Structure formats: C-alpha cells, structure tokens
N, C-alpha and C positions, 0 to 999 in steps of 0.2 A: 537484732539487738543482742541476742545470746552470743553470737560469734564475736561481737565487739567486746563483750564482757570477758569472754575467754581469752582474747588477745590482750586485754588490759591486765588480767590476772597473770598471764604468762610472762609478758614483757615488762610491765610496769609495776606489778605487785599490788594492784588495786582492783576493786570490782566496779567502781563507778568513777565518773568524772563530773565535775561541776561545769555546767554551761555558763559562761560568763557574759555572753551576748552574741549578737549577730552583726556583721558588717554588711550594709545594704549595697546593692549594685549602684555604682555611682560613676558617672563619666569622669569625675575629677580624679579617680584612681588611675584610669588610663592616661589622662593628661599628665598626671604627676610622674608616672613611669616614663613617659616620653621626655619629660623635662629633667629626668634623673633626680627627682626630689621625693621625699616622703610626702604622702598626701596630707599629713598633719601640718607640714610646713607649706606645701604648695597651696592648699585650700583649707585652712584651719576651721572654717565654718561650714564645710561641706558635710553632708550626712555621714559619709564614711569616716571622716576625721573625727566627728563627734562620737560616733560609735566606738572607734578605736580608743578614744580618750575615756569613755565610760568603761570599757572593758579593762583598760589599764588601771583605772581607779578601783574597780571591783577586785582585781587581782592584788593590788597593793593592800587593800583592806583585809583580804584573806591571809596574805603573808604576815601582816602585822598581828592579826588575831592569832595565827598559829604560833608566832614567836612568843606572844604573851602566854598562851596556853602551855607551851613547852617550858618557859621559864618558871611558871607557877608550879610545874610538876617537879622541878628540881628541889633538892634539899635546901633549906634556908642558907646554909653556908656556901652553897655553890651559885647562888643568884647574884646577878649584877646589881650593884647599887647605883642609884641615880646621883 
C-alpha cells in the first residue's frame, strides 16, 4: 500500500484515492465484448452493469459535490448565478 501511495503522490499529486465500488465477475461482460456492445447496453440488469451504474452515480455525486464546494470557495462576485 505504501508503494501505491508513493506512486499516487508522484504521478497524480494525491495521497489517497476513493474506491467507488467493485465490478463483479459476470459472464455477461464476456458476451457483451463478443457482441461488440457495452455490458450496460447488452445486459442492463446484469450484476456487472448494475455495478457500473452504481459506480457512475457515485462518481457523478462526487463531481457535483466538488463543483459546489469549489464554487462556494469563490468570492461572491465570481460565482455563477442560477
């Protein structure tokens, strides 16, 4: 773990990363690759597709939260108005 932290610090400029989830082993992934389709299109109710959707939603919430925090840190005259 220490080596990963050193690489993150050196190349990304951060000490930690947030784990957003795990994608389970799922035969639908292999089948979707053979069909040249994303698993979320090929088999949207499969465990892998659901996990990918959950991860995407978590990432979206983090990005939105970060945007709100960054905007609130701006001086009032620099903030975007709704």
